[in-house]
N, CA, C and O atoms as a GROMACS GRO file, in nm:
protein
  596
    1MET      N    1 -14.644   4.750 -22.718
    1MET     CA    2 -14.762   4.813 -22.662
    1MET      C    3 -14.883   4.725 -22.690
    1MET      O    4 -14.894   4.664 -22.796
    2LEU      N    5 -14.974   4.719 -22.591
    2LEU     CA    6 -15.097   4.643 -22.612
    2LEU      C    7 -15.171   4.698 -22.733
    2LEU      O    8 -15.160   4.816 -22.766
    3LYS      N    9 -15.248   4.610 -22.797
    3LYS     CA   10 -15.326   4.655 -22.912
    3LYS      C   11 -15.468   4.603 -22.902
    3LYS      O   12 -15.500   4.520 -22.817
    4VAL      N   13 -15.554   4.653 -22.989
    4VAL     CA   14 -15.694   4.610 -22.991
    4VAL      C   15 -15.698   4.458 -23.006
    4VAL      O   16 -15.628   4.400 -23.088
    5GLY      N   17 -15.782   4.395 -22.924
    5GLY     CA   18 -15.795   4.249 -22.925
    5GLY      C   19 -15.718   4.181 -22.813
    5GLY      O   20 -15.746   4.066 -22.780
    6ASP      N   21 -15.620   4.252 -22.754
    6ASP     CA   22 -15.544   4.196 -22.642
    6ASP      C   23 -15.629   4.194 -22.514
    6ASP      O   24 -15.722   4.274 -22.499
    7SER      N   25 -15.594   4.103 -22.424
    7SER     CA   26 -15.663   4.094 -22.295
    7SER      C   27 -15.602   4.190 -22.194
    7SER      O   28 -15.484   4.225 -22.202
    8LEU      N   29 -15.684   4.230 -22.099
    8LEU     CA   30 -15.637   4.315 -21.988
    8LEU      C   31 -15.530   4.238 -21.911
    8LEU      O   32 -15.557   4.128 -21.863
    9PRO      N   33 -15.408   4.294 -21.899
    9PRO     CA   34 -15.304   4.223 -21.824
    9PRO      C   35 -15.342   4.207 -21.677
    9PRO      O   36 -15.414   4.290 -21.620
   10GLU      N   37 -15.294   4.100 -21.618
   10GLU     CA   38 -15.315   4.082 -21.474
   10GLU      C   39 -15.212   4.165 -21.400
   10GLU      O   40 -15.092   4.156 -21.426
   11PHE      N   41 -15.261   4.247 -21.305
   11PHE     CA   42 -15.170   4.326 -21.222
   11PHE      C   43 -15.239   4.362 -21.092
   11PHE      O   44 -15.361   4.363 -21.081
   12ILE      N   45 -15.157   4.391 -20.994
   12ILE     CA   46 -15.205   4.448 -20.869
   12ILE      C   47 -15.123   4.574 -20.847
   12ILE      O   48 -15.001   4.569 -20.833
   13GLY      N   49 -15.191   4.687 -20.845
   13GLY     CA   50 -15.124   4.815 -20.829
   13GLY      C   51 -15.168   4.882 -20.700
   13GLY      O   52 -15.269   4.844 -20.640
   14THR      N   53 -15.093   4.983 -20.658
   14THR     CA   54 -15.124   5.058 -20.537
   14THR      C   55 -15.178   5.195 -20.576
   14THR      O   56 -15.113   5.269 -20.649
   15ASN      N   57 -15.297   5.227 -20.526
   15ASN     CA   58 -15.357   5.355 -20.562
   15ASN      C   59 -15.307   5.469 -20.472
   15ASN      O   60 -15.221   5.448 -20.386
   16GLN      N   61 -15.363   5.587 -20.493
   16GLN     CA   62 -15.321   5.707 -20.422
   16GLN      C   63 -15.343   5.698 -20.271
   16GLN      O   64 -15.283   5.775 -20.195
   17ASN      N   65 -15.428   5.606 -20.226
   17ASN     CA   66 -15.454   5.590 -20.083
   17ASN      C   67 -15.379   5.471 -20.023
   17ASN      O   68 -15.400   5.435 -19.907
   18GLY      N   69 -15.290   5.411 -20.103
   18GLY     CA   70 -15.214   5.296 -20.054
   18GLY      C   71 -15.292   5.165 -20.061
   18GLY      O   72 -15.247   5.064 -20.008
   19GLU      N   73 -15.408   5.166 -20.128
   19GLU     CA   74 -15.491   5.045 -20.140
   19GLU      C   75 -15.453   4.968 -20.265
   19GLU      O   76 -15.408   5.026 -20.364
   20GLN      N   77 -15.472   4.836 -20.260
   20GLN     CA   78 -15.439   4.750 -20.372
   20GLN      C   79 -15.554   4.748 -20.474
   20GLN      O   80 -15.671   4.734 -20.437
   21ILE      N   81 -15.519   4.762 -20.601
   21ILE     CA   82 -15.616   4.755 -20.710
   21ILE      C   83 -15.579   4.631 -20.792
   21ILE      O   84 -15.470   4.623 -20.848
   22ASP      N   85 -15.671   4.535 -20.799
   22ASP     CA   86 -15.649   4.410 -20.870
   22ASP      C   87 -15.722   4.418 -21.005
   22ASP      O   88 -15.844   4.434 -21.008
   23SER      N   89 -15.649   4.406 -21.113
   23SER     CA   90 -15.709   4.419 -21.247
   23SER      C   91 -15.820   4.316 -21.270
   23SER      O   92 -15.914   4.342 -21.344
   24GLN      N   93 -15.809   4.201 -21.208
   24GLN     CA   94 -15.909   4.096 -21.231
   24GLN      C   95 -16.044   4.134 -21.169
   24GLN      O   96 -16.148   4.083 -21.210
   25LYS      N   97 -16.042   4.224 -21.071
   25LYS     CA   98 -16.166   4.269 -21.007
   25LYS      C   99 -16.229   4.385 -21.083
   25LYS      O  100 -16.336   4.433 -21.045
   26LEU      N  101 -16.163   4.431 -21.190
   26LEU     CA  102 -16.215   4.543 -21.269
   26LEU      C  103 -16.298   4.496 -21.388
   26LEU      O  104 -16.361   4.577 -21.456
   27LYS      N  105 -16.298   4.367 -21.412
   27LYS     CA  106 -16.377   4.313 -21.524
   27LYS      C  107 -16.525   4.320 -21.489
   27LYS      O  108 -16.563   4.323 -21.372
   28GLY      N  109 -16.608   4.323 -21.593
   28GLY     CA  110 -16.752   4.332 -21.572
   28GLY      C  111 -16.807   4.468 -21.611
   28GLY      O  112 -16.926   4.482 -21.637
   29LYS      N  113 -16.719   4.568 -21.616
   29LYS     CA  114 -16.755   4.702 -21.663
   29LYS      C  115 -16.654   4.741 -21.769
   29LYS      O  116 -16.547   4.682 -21.778
   30LYS      N  117 -16.690   4.840 -21.849
   30LYS     CA  118 -16.593   4.893 -21.944
   30LYS      C  119 -16.486   4.966 -21.862
   30LYS      O  120 -16.518   5.037 -21.767
   31LEU      N  121 -16.362   4.948 -21.901
   31LEU     CA  122 -16.250   5.004 -21.824
   31LEU      C  123 -16.162   5.090 -21.913
   31LEU      O  124 -16.124   5.049 -22.023
   32VAL      N  125 -16.129   5.209 -21.864
   32VAL     CA  126 -16.036   5.299 -21.931
   32VAL      C  127 -15.910   5.306 -21.844
   32VAL      O  128 -15.916   5.350 -21.729
   33VAL      N  129 -15.796   5.262 -21.900
   33VAL     CA  130 -15.669   5.273 -21.830
   33VAL      C  131 -15.585   5.374 -21.907
   33VAL      O  132 -15.548   5.352 -22.022
   34PHE      N  133 -15.556   5.487 -21.841
   34PHE     CA  134 -15.477   5.589 -21.910
   34PHE      C  135 -15.343   5.609 -21.839
   34PHE      O  136 -15.334   5.615 -21.716
   35PHE      N  137 -15.239   5.618 -21.920
   35PHE     CA  138 -15.102   5.633 -21.870
   35PHE      C  139 -15.057   5.776 -21.897
   35PHE      O  140 -15.078   5.830 -22.006
   36TYR      N  141 -14.995   5.836 -21.797
   36TYR     CA  142 -14.944   5.972 -21.812
   36TYR      C  143 -14.803   5.979 -21.755
   36TYR      O  144 -14.770   5.909 -21.659
   37PRO      N  145 -14.718   6.065 -21.815
   37PRO     CA  146 -14.576   6.068 -21.777
   37PRO      C  147 -14.546   6.109 -21.634
   37PRO      O  148 -14.464   6.045 -21.568
   38LYS      N  149 -14.611   6.215 -21.583
   38LYS     CA  150 -14.575   6.262 -21.449
   38LYS      C  151 -14.690   6.343 -21.388
   38LYS      O  152 -14.738   6.439 -21.448
   39ALA      N  153 -14.732   6.303 -21.269
   39ALA     CA  154 -14.840   6.373 -21.199
   39ALA      C  155 -14.805   6.519 -21.177
   39ALA      O  156 -14.689   6.554 -21.153
   40SER      N  157 -14.906   6.603 -21.185
   40SER     CA  158 -14.898   6.747 -21.156
   40SER      C  159 -14.821   6.830 -21.258
   40SER      O  160 -14.792   6.946 -21.233
   41THR      N  161 -14.789   6.770 -21.374
   41THR     CA  162 -14.731   6.850 -21.482
   41THR      C  163 -14.848   6.904 -21.565
   41THR      O  164 -14.958   6.850 -21.556
   42PRO      N  165 -14.827   7.009 -21.643
   42PRO     CA  166 -14.940   7.073 -21.712
   42PRO      C  167 -15.024   6.979 -21.800
   42PRO      O  168 -15.146   6.980 -21.790
   43GLY      N  169 -14.961   6.899 -21.886
   43GLY     CA  170 -15.035   6.809 -21.974
   43GLY      C  171 -15.109   6.702 -21.898
   43GLY      O  172 -15.224   6.671 -21.929
   44CYS      N  173 -15.045   6.645 -21.799
   44CYS     CA  174 -15.107   6.538 -21.722
   44CYS      C  175 -15.224   6.591 -21.638
   44CYS      O  176 -15.325   6.524 -21.621
   45THR      N  177 -15.207   6.713 -21.585
   45THR     CA  178 -15.315   6.775 -21.509
   45THR      C  179 -15.433   6.806 -21.600
   45THR      O  180 -15.548   6.781 -21.563
   46ALA      N  181 -15.406   6.859 -21.720
   46ALA     CA  182 -15.514   6.889 -21.816
   46ALA      C  183 -15.590   6.762 -21.851
   46ALA      O  184 -15.714   6.762 -21.856
   47GLU      N  185 -15.517   6.653 -21.876
   47GLU     CA  186 -15.582   6.527 -21.912
   47GLU      C  187 -15.668   6.474 -21.798
   47GLU      O  188 -15.785   6.440 -21.819
   48ALA      N  189 -15.613   6.469 -21.677
   48ALA     CA  190 -15.687   6.416 -21.562
   48ALA      C  191 -15.809   6.503 -21.531
   48ALA      O  192 -15.915   6.451 -21.496
   49CYS      N  193 -15.794   6.635 -21.542
   49CYS     CA  194 -15.906   6.725 -21.513
   49CYS      C  195 -16.015   6.715 -21.620
   49CYS      O  196 -16.133   6.728 -21.588
   50ASN      N  197 -15.977   6.693 -21.745
   50ASN     CA  198 -16.076   6.673 -21.851
   50ASN      C  199 -16.157   6.546 -21.822
   50ASN      O  200 -16.279   6.545 -21.839
   51LEU      N  201 -16.089   6.441 -21.779
   51LEU     CA  202 -16.159   6.316 -21.746
   51LEU      C  203 -16.246   6.337 -21.621
   51LEU      O  204 -16.357   6.285 -21.613
   52ARG      N  205 -16.195   6.412 -21.524
   52ARG     CA  206 -16.274   6.444 -21.404
   52ARG      C  207 -16.400   6.520 -21.441
   52ARG      O  208 -16.509   6.487 -21.395
   53ASP      N  209 -16.385   6.623 -21.525
   53ASP     CA  210 -16.499   6.707 -21.562
   53ASP      C  211 -16.604   6.631 -21.642
   53ASP      O  212 -16.721   6.671 -21.643
   54ASN      N  213 -16.565   6.524 -21.707
   54ASN     CA  214 -16.658   6.442 -21.787
   54ASN      C  215 -16.687   6.307 -21.722
   54ASN      O  216 -16.741   6.217 -21.785
   55TYR      N  217 -16.649   6.295 -21.596
   55TYR     CA  218 -16.660   6.166 -21.526
   55TYR      C  219 -16.804   6.115 -21.521
   55TYR      O  220 -16.828   5.996 -21.541
   56SER      N  221 -16.899   6.205 -21.494
   56SER     CA  222 -17.038   6.159 -21.483
   56SER      C  223 -17.089   6.104 -21.616
   56SER      O  224 -17.164   6.006 -21.618
   57VAL      N  225 -17.050   6.165 -21.726
   57VAL     CA  226 -17.089   6.116 -21.860
   57VAL      C  227 -17.024   5.980 -21.887
   57VAL      O  228 -17.090   5.887 -21.934
   58LEU      N  229 -16.895   5.970 -21.857
   58LEU     CA  230 -16.823   5.843 -21.877
   58LEU      C  231 -16.885   5.733 -21.791
   58LEU      O  232 -16.904   5.620 -21.837
   59LYS      N  233 -16.915   5.767 -21.666
   59LYS     CA  234 -16.974   5.669 -21.574
   59LYS      C  235 -17.112   5.623 -21.624
   59LYS      O  236 -17.145   5.505 -21.618
   60LYS      N  237 -17.191   5.720 -21.672
   60LYS     CA  238 -17.324   5.688 -21.727
   60LYS      C  239 -17.315   5.592 -21.844
   60LYS      O  240 -17.404   5.509 -21.864
   61LYS      N  241 -17.208   5.602 -21.922
   61LYS     CA  242 -17.186   5.514 -22.037
   61LYS      C  243 -17.126   5.381 -21.994
   61LYS      O  244 -17.098   5.295 -22.078
   62GLY      N  245 -17.105   5.362 -21.862
   62GLY     CA  246 -17.058   5.235 -21.810
   62GLY      C  247 -16.908   5.222 -21.793
   62GLY      O  248 -16.857   5.113 -21.768
   63PHE      N  249 -16.835   5.335 -21.805
   63PHE     CA  250 -16.689   5.329 -21.794
   63PHE      C  251 -16.643   5.347 -21.649
   63PHE      O  252 -16.700   5.425 -21.573
   64GLN      N  253 -16.538   5.273 -21.613
   64GLN     CA  254 -16.463   5.302 -21.492
   64GLN      C  255 -16.325   5.346 -21.537
   64GLN      O  256 -16.275   5.298 -21.639
   65LEU      N  257 -16.262   5.436 -21.462
   65LEU     CA  258 -16.135   5.494 -21.504
   65LEU      C  259 -16.024   5.458 -21.406
   65LEU      O  260 -16.047   5.442 -21.286
   66LEU      N  261 -15.903   5.445 -21.461
   66LEU     CA  262 -15.786   5.416 -21.381
   66LEU      C  263 -15.666   5.483 -21.446
   66LEU      O  264 -15.631   5.452 -21.560
   67GLY      N  265 -15.602   5.574 -21.374
   67GLY     CA  266 -15.482   5.640 -21.424
   67GLY      C  267 -15.358   5.571 -21.370
   67GLY      O  268 -15.361   5.514 -21.261
   68VAL      N  269 -15.249   5.576 -21.446
   68VAL     CA  270 -15.125   5.510 -21.404
   68VAL      C  271 -15.006   5.598 -21.444
   68VAL      O  272 -14.997   5.647 -21.556
   69SER      N  273 -14.913   5.616 -21.348
   69SER     CA  274 -14.783   5.677 -21.378
   69SER      C  275 -14.681   5.617 -21.283
   69SER      O  276 -14.716   5.541 -21.193
   70ALA      N  277 -14.556   5.651 -21.303
   70ALA     CA  278 -14.448   5.595 -21.219
   70ALA      C  279 -14.424   5.678 -21.094
   70ALA      O  280 -14.321   5.662 -21.028
   71ASP      N  281 -14.516   5.767 -21.060
   71ASP     CA  282 -14.500   5.851 -20.942
   71ASP      C  283 -14.522   5.772 -20.814
   71ASP      O  284 -14.580   5.663 -20.816
   72SER      N  285 -14.477   5.828 -20.703
   72SER     CA  286 -14.494   5.765 -20.572
   72SER      C  287 -14.639   5.777 -20.527
   72SER      O  288 -14.716   5.856 -20.581
   73VAL      N  289 -14.675   5.698 -20.427
   73VAL     CA  290 -14.810   5.704 -20.370
   73VAL      C  291 -14.837   5.845 -20.319
   73VAL      O  292 -14.945   5.900 -20.340
   74LYS      N  293 -14.739   5.905 -20.252
   74LYS     CA  294 -14.755   6.040 -20.197
   74LYS      C  295 -14.782   6.141 -20.308
   74LYS      O  296 -14.871   6.225 -20.296
   75ARG      N  297 -14.705   6.133 -20.416
   75ARG     CA  298 -14.724   6.227 -20.526
   75ARG      C  299 -14.861   6.206 -20.593
   75ARG      O  300 -14.928   6.302 -20.631
   76GLN      N  301 -14.901   6.079 -20.608
   76GLN     CA  302 -15.034   6.050 -20.666
   76GLN      C  303 -15.145   6.103 -20.574
   76GLN      O  304 -15.246   6.155 -20.621
   77LYS      N  305 -15.126   6.088 -20.444
   77LYS     CA  306 -15.224   6.137 -20.346
   77LYS      C  307 -15.239   6.288 -20.358
   77LYS      O  308 -15.351   6.340 -20.361
   78ASN      N  309 -15.126   6.359 -20.365
   78ASN     CA  310 -15.130   6.505 -20.379
   78ASN      C  311 -15.200   6.544 -20.509
   78ASN      O  312 -15.284   6.635 -20.511
   79PHE      N  313 -15.166   6.475 -20.617
   79PHE     CA  314 -15.225   6.499 -20.750
   79PHE      C  315 -15.376   6.477 -20.745
   79PHE      O  316 -15.453   6.560 -20.793
   80SER      N  317 -15.418   6.366 -20.688
   80SER     CA  318 -15.558   6.330 -20.679
   80SER      C  319 -15.635   6.429 -20.591
   80SER      O  320 -15.742   6.477 -20.630
   81ASP      N  321 -15.581   6.460 -20.475
   81ASP     CA  322 -15.648   6.552 -20.382
   81ASP      C  323 -15.658   6.693 -20.440
   81ASP      O  324 -15.764   6.755 -20.436
   82LYS      N  325 -15.547   6.743 -20.493
   82LYS     CA  326 -15.543   6.880 -20.545
   82LYS      C  327 -15.643   6.898 -20.660
   82LYS      O  328 -15.706   7.004 -20.671
   83ASN      N  329 -15.658   6.796 -20.744
   83ASN     CA  330 -15.746   6.806 -20.861
   83ASN      C  331 -15.881   6.740 -20.841
   83ASN      O  332 -15.962   6.731 -20.934
   84GLU      N  333 -15.906   6.692 -20.718
   84GLU     CA  334 -16.034   6.628 -20.682
   84GLU      C  335 -16.074   6.520 -20.782
   84GLU      O  336 -16.185   6.520 -20.835
   85LEU      N  337 -15.981   6.428 -20.806
   85LEU     CA  338 -16.005   6.321 -20.903
   85LEU      C  339 -16.100   6.217 -20.843
   85LEU      O  340 -16.075   6.167 -20.733
   86PRO      N  341 -16.209   6.183 -20.913
   86PRO     CA  342 -16.306   6.086 -20.862
   86PRO      C  343 -16.272   5.941 -20.897
   86PRO      O  344 -16.354   5.851 -20.876
   87PHE      N  345 -16.152   5.918 -20.950
   87PHE     CA  346 -16.110   5.784 -20.990
   87PHE      C  347 -15.972   5.757 -20.932
   87PHE      O  348 -15.901   5.849 -20.891
   88ASP      N  349 -15.934   5.630 -20.929
   88ASP     CA  350 -15.804   5.591 -20.874
   88ASP      C  351 -15.691   5.622 -20.971
   88ASP      O  352 -15.707   5.615 -21.093
   89VAL      N  353 -15.576   5.655 -20.913
   89VAL     CA  354 -15.452   5.668 -20.990
   89VAL      C  355 -15.349   5.577 -20.923
   89VAL      O  356 -15.328   5.583 -20.802
   90ILE      N  357 -15.285   5.495 -21.004
   90ILE     CA  358 -15.190   5.396 -20.953
   90ILE      C  359 -15.049   5.453 -20.952
   90ILE      O  360 -15.003   5.515 -21.048
   91ALA      N  361 -14.981   5.430 -20.841
   91ALA     CA  362 -14.840   5.466 -20.826
   91ALA      C  363 -14.759   5.344 -20.866
   91ALA      O  364 -14.745   5.249 -20.789
   92ASP      N  365 -14.705   5.345 -20.987
   92ASP     CA  366 -14.635   5.228 -21.041
   92ASP      C  367 -14.485   5.253 -21.048
   92ASP      O  368 -14.425   5.251 -21.156
   93GLU      N  369 -14.425   5.278 -20.931
   93GLU     CA  370 -14.282   5.311 -20.925
   93GLU      C  371 -14.193   5.199 -20.978
   93GLU      O  372 -14.085   5.226 -21.032
   94ASN      N  373 -14.236   5.073 -20.965
   94ASN     CA  374 -14.153   4.960 -21.012
   94ASN      C  375 -14.183   4.922 -21.157
   94ASN      O  376 -14.124   4.827 -21.209
   95HIS      N  377 -14.274   4.996 -21.223
   95HIS     CA  378 -14.308   4.978 -21.366
   95HIS      C  379 -14.377   4.847 -21.397
   95HIS      O  380 -14.378   4.804 -21.512
   96ASP      N  381 -14.434   4.781 -21.298
   96ASP     CA  382 -14.501   4.654 -21.323
   96ASP      C  383 -14.615   4.670 -21.423
   96ASP      O  384 -14.621   4.598 -21.523
   97VAL      N  385 -14.705   4.764 -21.397
   97VAL     CA  386 -14.820   4.786 -21.485
   97VAL      C  387 -14.774   4.850 -21.616
   97VAL      O  388 -14.817   4.811 -21.724
   98ILE      N  389 -14.686   4.948 -21.605
   98ILE     CA  390 -14.633   5.020 -21.722
   98ILE      C  391 -14.572   4.922 -21.822
   98ILE      O  392 -14.597   4.932 -21.942
   99ASP      N  393 -14.492   4.829 -21.774
   99ASP     CA  394 -14.427   4.731 -21.861
   99ASP      C  395 -14.528   4.635 -21.925
   99ASP      O  396 -14.514   4.598 -22.041
  100LYS      N  397 -14.629   4.594 -21.848
  100LYS     CA  398 -14.729   4.500 -21.901
  100LYS      C  399 -14.811   4.561 -22.015
  100LYS      O  400 -14.859   4.490 -22.103
  101PHE      N  401 -14.827   4.692 -22.012
  101PHE     CA  402 -14.900   4.761 -22.119
  101PHE      C  403 -14.806   4.807 -22.232
  101PHE      O  404 -14.853   4.847 -22.338
  102GLY      N  405 -14.675   4.801 -22.207
  102GLY     CA  406 -14.578   4.837 -22.309
  102GLY      C  407 -14.565   4.986 -22.336
  102GLY      O  408 -14.534   5.026 -22.449
  103VAL      N  409 -14.588   5.069 -22.234
  103VAL     CA  410 -14.583   5.213 -22.256
  103VAL      C  411 -14.452   5.278 -22.209
  103VAL      O  412 -14.439   5.400 -22.214
  104TRP      N  413 -14.355   5.199 -22.164
  104TRP     CA  414 -14.222   5.251 -22.129
  104TRP      C  415 -14.138   5.240 -22.255
  104TRP      O  416 -14.095   5.131 -22.293
  105GLN      N  417 -14.114   5.353 -22.318
  105GLN     CA  418 -14.050   5.352 -22.450
  105GLN      C  419 -13.952   5.468 -22.464
  105GLN      O  420 -13.945   5.557 -22.379
  106TRP      N  421 -13.875   5.464 -22.574
  106TRP     CA  422 -13.787   5.575 -22.607
  106TRP      C  423 -13.872   5.694 -22.647
  106TRP      O  424 -13.968   5.682 -22.722
  107LYS      N  425 -13.834   5.811 -22.595
  107LYS     CA  426 -13.903   5.935 -22.627
  107LYS      C  427 -13.800   6.039 -22.667
  107LYS      O  428 -13.683   6.030 -22.632
  108LYS      N  429 -13.846   6.139 -22.743
  108LYS     CA  430 -13.760   6.252 -22.780
  108LYS      C  431 -13.823   6.379 -22.728
  108LYS      O  432 -13.943   6.401 -22.743
  109PHE      N  433 -13.740   6.463 -22.667
  109PHE     CA  434 -13.789   6.592 -22.620
  109PHE      C  435 -13.674   6.692 -22.625
  109PHE      O  436 -13.569   6.671 -22.564
  110MET      N  437 -13.694   6.798 -22.699
  110MET     CA  438 -13.593   6.903 -22.714
  110MET      C  439 -13.457   6.847 -22.756
  110MET      O  440 -13.353   6.884 -22.702
  111GLY      N  441 -13.461   6.756 -22.854
  111GLY     CA  442 -13.338   6.700 -22.909
  111GLY      C  443 -13.272   6.593 -22.824
  111GLY      O  444 -13.167   6.541 -22.860
  112ARG      N  445 -13.334   6.558 -22.713
  112ARG     CA  446 -13.279   6.458 -22.622
  112ARG      C  447 -13.362   6.331 -22.631
  112ARG      O  448 -13.484   6.337 -22.639
  113GLU      N  449 -13.296   6.215 -22.630
  113GLU     CA  450 -13.367   6.088 -22.628
  113GLU      C  451 -13.356   6.026 -22.490
  113GLU      O  452 -13.249   6.029 -22.428
  114PHE      N  453 -13.465   5.970 -22.441
  114PHE     CA  454 -13.466   5.908 -22.308
  114PHE      C  455 -13.582   5.810 -22.300
  114PHE      O  456 -13.674   5.813 -22.382
  115MET      N  457 -13.576   5.722 -22.200
  115MET     CA  458 -13.686   5.628 -22.176
  115MET      C  459 -13.788   5.696 -22.086
  115MET      O  460 -13.754   5.764 -21.989
  116GLY      N  461 -13.915   5.675 -22.119
  116GLY     CA  462 -14.020   5.734 -22.038
  116GLY      C  463 -14.155   5.674 -22.072
  116GLY      O  464 -14.167   5.590 -22.161
  117ILE      N  465 -14.256   5.720 -22.001
  117ILE     CA  466 -14.392   5.672 -22.023
  117ILE      C  467 -14.451   5.747 -22.143
  117ILE      O  468 -14.452   5.870 -22.147
  118VAL      N  469 -14.500   5.670 -22.239
  118VAL     CA  470 -14.569   5.726 -22.354
  118VAL      C  471 -14.715   5.747 -22.312
  118VAL      O  472 -14.780   5.655 -22.263
  119ARG      N  473 -14.764   5.870 -22.330
  119ARG     CA  474 -14.904   5.898 -22.295
  119ARG      C  475 -14.994   5.815 -22.388
  119ARG      O  476 -14.991   5.833 -22.510
  120ALA      N  477 -15.072   5.726 -22.329
  120ALA     CA  478 -15.159   5.638 -22.407
  120ALA      C  479 -15.277   5.596 -22.320
  120ALA      O  480 -15.269   5.592 -22.198
  121THR      N  481 -15.387   5.564 -22.388
  121THR     CA  482 -15.508   5.520 -22.318
  121THR      C  483 -15.559   5.392 -22.383
  121THR      O  484 -15.560   5.378 -22.506
  122PHE      N  485 -15.601   5.299 -22.298
  122PHE     CA  486 -15.653   5.170 -22.343
  122PHE      C  487 -15.795   5.155 -22.290
  122PHE      O  488 -15.821   5.176 -22.171
  123VAL      N  489 -15.886   5.117 -22.378
  123VAL     CA  490 -16.026   5.096 -22.338
  123VAL      C  491 -16.056   4.948 -22.353
  123VAL      O  492 -16.032   4.887 -22.457
  124PHE      N  493 -16.110   4.890 -22.245
  124PHE     CA  494 -16.144   4.747 -22.243
  124PHE      C  495 -16.294   4.728 -22.228
  124PHE      O  496 -16.362   4.808 -22.162
  125ASP      N  497 -16.346   4.622 -22.291
  125ASP     CA  498 -16.488   4.591 -22.276
  125ASP      C  499 -16.510   4.516 -22.144
  125ASP      O  500 -16.417   4.495 -22.066
  126GLU      N  501 -16.635   4.477 -22.120
  126GLU     CA  502 -16.672   4.411 -21.994
  126GLU      C  503 -16.599   4.279 -21.973
  126GLU      O  504 -16.587   4.232 -21.859
  127ASN      N  505 -16.550   4.218 -22.080
  127ASN     CA  506 -16.479   4.091 -22.070
  127ASN      C  507 -16.327   4.108 -22.059
  127ASN      O  508 -16.254   4.009 -22.057
  128GLY      N  509 -16.280   4.233 -22.051
  128GLY     CA  510 -16.137   4.257 -22.038
  128GLY      C  511 -16.061   4.250 -22.170
  128GLY      O  512 -15.941   4.224 -22.171
  129ILE      N  513 -16.130   4.271 -22.281
  129ILE     CA  514 -16.065   4.271 -22.413
  129ILE      C  515 -16.049   4.416 -22.458
  129ILE      O  516 -16.143   4.495 -22.451
  130CYS      N  517 -15.930   4.449 -22.505
  130CYS     CA  518 -15.901   4.585 -22.549
  130CYS      C  519 -15.980   4.616 -22.677
  130CYS      O  520 -15.968   4.545 -22.777
  131ILE      N  521 -16.061   4.723 -22.672
  131ILE     CA  522 -16.142   4.760 -22.788
  131ILE      C  523 -16.097   4.892 -22.850
  131ILE      O  524 -16.142   4.928 -22.959
  132GLN      N  525 -16.007   4.964 -22.782
  132GLN     CA  526 -15.958   5.091 -22.836
  132GLN      C  527 -15.824   5.126 -22.773
  132GLN      O  528 -15.804   5.108 -22.652
  133VAL      N  529 -15.733   5.175 -22.855
  133VAL     CA  530 -15.605   5.227 -22.807
  133VAL      C  531 -15.594   5.369 -22.860
  133VAL      O  532 -15.604   5.392 -22.981
  134ILE      N  533 -15.572   5.464 -22.770
  134ILE     CA  534 -15.556   5.604 -22.810
  134ILE      C  535 -15.411   5.643 -22.784
  134ILE      O  536 -15.368   5.653 -22.669
  135GLU      N  537 -15.336   5.664 -22.891
  135GLU     CA  538 -15.194   5.700 -22.877
  135GLU      C  539 -15.172   5.850 -22.894
  135GLU      O  540 -15.076   5.905 -22.839
  136LYS      N  541 -15.258   5.916 -22.968
  136LYS     CA  542 -15.247   6.061 -22.985
  136LYS      C  543 -15.351   6.126 -22.894
  136LYS      O  544 -15.455   6.173 -22.939
  137VAL      N  545 -15.319   6.129 -22.766
  137VAL     CA  546 -15.411   6.179 -22.664
  137VAL      C  547 -15.419   6.332 -22.672
  137VAL      O  548 -15.318   6.402 -22.671
  138LYS      N  549 -15.542   6.381 -22.678
  138LYS     CA  550 -15.567   6.526 -22.671
  138LYS      C  551 -15.594   6.554 -22.523
  138LYS      O  552 -15.704   6.528 -22.474
  139THR      N  553 -15.495   6.608 -22.453
  139THR     CA  554 -15.506   6.622 -22.307
  139THR      C  555 -15.626   6.707 -22.264
  139THR      O  556 -15.685   6.680 -22.159
  140LYS      N  557 -15.662   6.809 -22.342
  140LYS     CA  558 -15.771   6.897 -22.302
  140LYS      C  559 -15.908   6.848 -22.350
  140LYS      O  560 -16.010   6.909 -22.316
  141ASP      N  561 -15.911   6.740 -22.427
  141ASP     CA  562 -16.037   6.690 -22.481
  141ASP      C  563 -16.036   6.537 -22.487
  141ASP      O  564 -16.088   6.476 -22.581
  142HIS      N  565 -15.977   6.476 -22.385
  142HIS     CA  566 -15.957   6.332 -22.388
  142HIS      C  567 -16.086   6.252 -22.374
  142HIS      O  568 -16.102   6.147 -22.438
  143ALA      N  569 -16.177   6.300 -22.294
  143ALA     CA  570 -16.303   6.227 -22.271
  143ALA      C  571 -16.378   6.205 -22.402
  143ALA      O  572 -16.436   6.099 -22.424
  144SER      N  573 -16.378   6.306 -22.490
  144SER     CA  574 -16.449   6.292 -22.618
  144SER      C  575 -16.383   6.185 -22.706
  144SER      O  576 -16.451   6.118 -22.783
  145GLN      N  577 -16.250   6.170 -22.695
  145GLN     CA  578 -16.181   6.065 -22.772
  145GLN      C  579 -16.228   5.927 -22.726
  145GLN      O  580 -16.244   5.836 -22.808
  146ILE      N  581 -16.251   5.911 -22.598
  146ILE     CA  582 -16.298   5.784 -22.542
  146ILE      C  583 -16.443   5.760 -22.582
  146ILE      O  584 -16.480   5.648 -22.619
  147LEU      N  585 -16.524   5.864 -22.573
  147LEU     CA  586 -16.668   5.851 -22.597
  147LEU      C  587 -16.705   5.834 -22.744
  147LEU      O  588 -16.813   5.784 -22.774
  148GLU      N  589 -16.617   5.874 -22.835
  148GLU     CA  590 -16.654   5.865 -22.978
  148GLU      C  591 -16.644   5.724 -23.033
  148GLU      O  592 -16.686   5.700 -23.146
  149ASN      N  593 -16.590   5.630 -22.957
  149ASN     CA  594 -16.581   5.491 -23.005
  149ASN      C  595 -16.712   5.417 -22.983
  149ASN      O  596 -16.722   5.299 -23.017
   0.00000   0.00000   0.00000
């Protein structure tokens, strides 16, 4: 998994509208990249809606947001539209972005072990250097975790 001090990986992802998002074009502003296991599930919806509800505060502080999961473009579009998300969410079905950030890991749930996306958030400065990694994401209060740094 990426850690504080690492550079923003180079990637080109497809957002909920089928548009290409190039990580190199995201430099110059503070960037929050948050990974969530599956669009439209309760925890992921709570997290995305908390960020949506605090978007104006985050934006005022100079942050741009980008969500990533392994869902399809169609599923990301439904998720974004239904929850009126003001930021892009990347459909990373081939795990290109997920693998570069190192969030595809072994997980345990109800006594079962499986590979999946670990919920994690990475904050980068204007130069694309990671300044914060949040591994214990509070889905209902995530914006405050980002803002307290």
